[in-house]
N, C-alpha and C positions, 0 to 999 in steps of 0.2 A: 504493499499500499504505500502511496507517495506519502513522504514524510512532512509535506507542506499541505497536506489535507486540512481543511477547517473543521472545527468541531461542528459547526451547522452542517456541512457536508455528512460527517460521521454519523450524526444523530437524526438525518432527514427522516427516516421512517421510524424513529424511537417513538414508543408510546407517550401520551401525556395525560395528565389527570386535570389539566385546566378547564374550569367551570363546573367540574364535577360536584363540588359543595358551593356553587354559586359564584357569580362575578366579583364579589367583595371579599373571597375568602384569603386568608394570608397565614394559615396553619397547616394547610397541605394534608399529608397523609396521618398527621396527628388527630384528624378526623375519624379515622379507624378506632381510635380507643375511646369507645363508648363506654356509657355506665356499665353495660353488660359484660364488656370486655374487663373493665377494671374490676369487677365482683368476682370473675372467674379468675383473674390474676392474683387476687388475695388469697385464693385457695392455693397457691403455690407456697404460702408460708408455713414450714414444718416445725421448726425450732425457735425462732425469734431470733437467730445471730443477724447482726447488722454489720454492713461493710459501706464505707464512703470511698467515692472512686477519684475525688479530685486530688490532682497533684498540689503540692504545698506552693503558695506564692509568695515573691520576694524571698525566695530560699537562698541562703547563703550559699548553698551548693549549686545554684543556678537554676532557671526556669526554662524549660525546654519550648522554644518557640520556632515559627516558621522562619527560615533564614531572611535577615532583613528587618525584622521585629526584635524589640529589645524585652527582656524580662521586667517583671513588676519591680517599682522601688518604692519601698515604704520608709517615710520620713517621720521621726518624733518631733513635734513642736512644742510639747511641754512635758517635764517629767520632774522627778525629786530634786534633780540638779538645779532647776530653776528656782526651786524654795530654797535650797541651801545656798543659792546666790542672792537671794532675797528679792527675787524677781517673779516669782509665783503669784498669780492671782489669789486673792485672800477672800474667804469665805466665811460667813458667821458661823462658829462652831470648829472652824479650823481645819476643814476637809481639804485635803490635796488631792489632785487627778493628773493623769496622764492623758496625752491625745497625740495623734498622728493621722497622716494622710498616705494615700497611696496614688501613684501614678503608673499606668499600665496600658498596653493594648488590652481591648475587651476581648480579643481573640488570643491571648497571651498566656492563658491558662487552660486547664479543662475548660470546655465551652461548648456552647451550641451555636451553629451558625445560624444566622437569620435566612429566611428562604430566599430573600432577595440578594444575598452575598455575592452570588456568581451567576453569569449570564452570558447569551451570545445572541447574536442578530437583533439586538436592541430591545430585547423583551425580557423580563424577569418572570419569577413563577407567575403562574396564573394568567399570563399574557399581559401584565402591567408594563408600560413603556418605561424602558431604561432611565429616561430622565427624571422617574420619581426617585431615583437615589441621589440626585445631585444636592448636596448640602446635608444629607442624613436620607434615611429611607423613608419617604411618605408612605409607602406600602411594602407590606411583607416584612418588616423589621422583626428584630428578636422580641420586643416588646409583645407582640402578638402571641408569641409562643409563651413567653413568662406568664401573661395573664392567663393562658388555658392550663399551663403546667402539663407535666407528662407522667403518666401512672399507666402501668401495664405489665404483662409478664414478659420478664427478661429471660434471655437463654444465653449462656456464656458458650463460647465456641472458642476453646483454646487451641487455636492452629500451632502455636508453638510445641505446646506439650504432644499434641498429635503427631507433629513431625519430628519429635524426640529432640527438639532443641531448645536452648535456653532463650534464643532470640531468633527469628526468622532473619535471612541474609539481606543484603542490600539489593533492592528490585525484585526480591522474591515475590513471585505472585500466587495466587490462589482464586479459585473460582466458587459460583454458587453450588456446584456439585462437590467441590472440596469441603465447603461447609456443611453440607448434609452428610457426607462422609465422617466428618469430624463428630457431628451431633451423633451419629449411629454408633461410633465408637465409644462415646460417652455413655451410651445408654439412652438417650433422649430423641426426640424428633422435633425438628422447628415447624411450629404450626403457624396458620395464618395469623397475622396481626401481631406477632411476636417481636419484641423490641432485641435486636441482635447486638450482642455485645463481643467484639471479637479480640482475643488476645494474640499479639505477635512477639511481645517481650521488647518491643522497639524503645517505649519510654523508659522502662528499666534500665536499658542499656545507657541511656542519657546520663544516669548518674554513676556508672561504671567505668567509663571510659573518656579520654580526652575530647575536649570540644572539637578538635582538628579532627579526630576520628570519627566522632558523630556527624558533623556536617560536612566531612569531605565526600565527595562523590555522593552527594546528597539524593538519592533515590529510595524513598521508603519502600519496605515490602506493603504488600495490600492486594485487595481484590483488584482485579483487571477487567477492563471494559470488553464486553461481548454483547451483541443483541440478545441472546439468549440469558445471558444474566440479568439485564433490564428487564426482560419480560418476567423473569421468574420473580424480581422484587414486586413487578406491578400485580402479577397473579397471586401473590402471597400478601399483598397488601401490608407490606413491611412499612410502619410507621416512623422508624428512628433507627439508624445505624451508629453504634458507639464502638469506638476503636480506641487502643493505646497507640496511635500514631499521630502525628501532627496534620495528615491531609487525608484520612479515612480511605485512600485507595494509594496504589502504586503512583508515585508522584508524576511520572510520565508514561503514558502507554507504550509498552513495547512493540506493538504493531504498527500503530498508526503515527506515533511520535507525538501526539496530542497530549498536552498538560491537563491533568484533573479532567477528563472527559465523564468520570461518575458524578462529578459535582453537578454537572450539567444534566446528565441523564437522568439522575436519581432525584437531586434537589430542585433544579428548575424545572423540569418537565413532570415528575412524578409527585413533587411535594414532599418527598422523604427527608426528615429531619437528620441533620448530621451532627454528631457529637465526637469531638476531637479530644485527644491528649488525656485520655482517661488512665488512671492508676488500678491496673487489674491484677497485679501480681499476688496480693493478699487473698483477693476474692478466689482467684484460681486455684491457690493451694488448698483453701478450705474445700472448693467443689472436688478437687483431686482427691482428699482425704475422705468425705462423707459420700460421694458420688451423686449430690445433689447439684445439678447444673441450671435449673430454673427456679425462678424466684420473683418476688414483686419487685418491681423497678419504679423509683419514684424521684422526679427530678424538675426543678424549676430555676431557669436562668433568671438573672436580675431583670426588673422592670425598666431597662434603659430605653427611652423613648428615641425612637428613629436609628436605633444602633444596628450594626451590621452582626453582631454578635455579643455574648455576655459570658462572663466566668460562672461557673455551675460547680456544685458538690453534689453529684446524685448519691442516692441512698439506696442500697439493696438490702431486702429483708428477706431472709432464708426461712 
């Protein structure tokens, strides 16, 4: 295939959910998470064990981010040192306090993408004009996802363990068929409307190697585009894809040469919500120990108006 092919040409015949939930919809396939789906998902709770999936922010060990972005910076603006210097605010009764603020890319941690985050051919999710992104997302921002919240049955697909690796290799790919084979090996089955949580070991690698090694030859492992894979996501009515990588897919498609085609095929066209940079190692270890790979998944990004994404700390309840 010509490596100059456009994403529009690549996805010319790809399925779309535009208009399926009305002309004003901004949350896409999250509409599949109906009250009935949520009630059924609650039945996955067996022990009450909980896991949180966000990586630490403003971490002295560094924050894994997309190349070109910077990690969060937390700044203390008042602490006991101010009081020792005689500069702390005085309150009746003598209370002291600490305060701080943080600067960060809204997609600089474990985060949800807004459906309007990536597009092609001048239209974002649901056919909204790409000009609605100018100065902030007037349509399909992360705020719509935050107001809805995400609750459903999550299923962990531990691709790294399935392939007997600590971490998948640079540019290593897998397909929907591999996901189903992984699930079968784990003794579970992917069901329609499941929230897919895929572990590659990639984010854990960030904390084990040098920055030069992690970002050198930066092509992450992940799902790779095919019409069959996109159709499978469509037929299975998958609402949310969660991974421990920064881009949710192999960074550059090895066949077409297109960068991030699944962002467009899944998010822009089908309305599948993408969640990136999740911390999955603790959950995966527990699933391997007790054999339970399905659970209740709950997440709500911050309600940032017109934002392209937002940090999130998803909670898994087993």
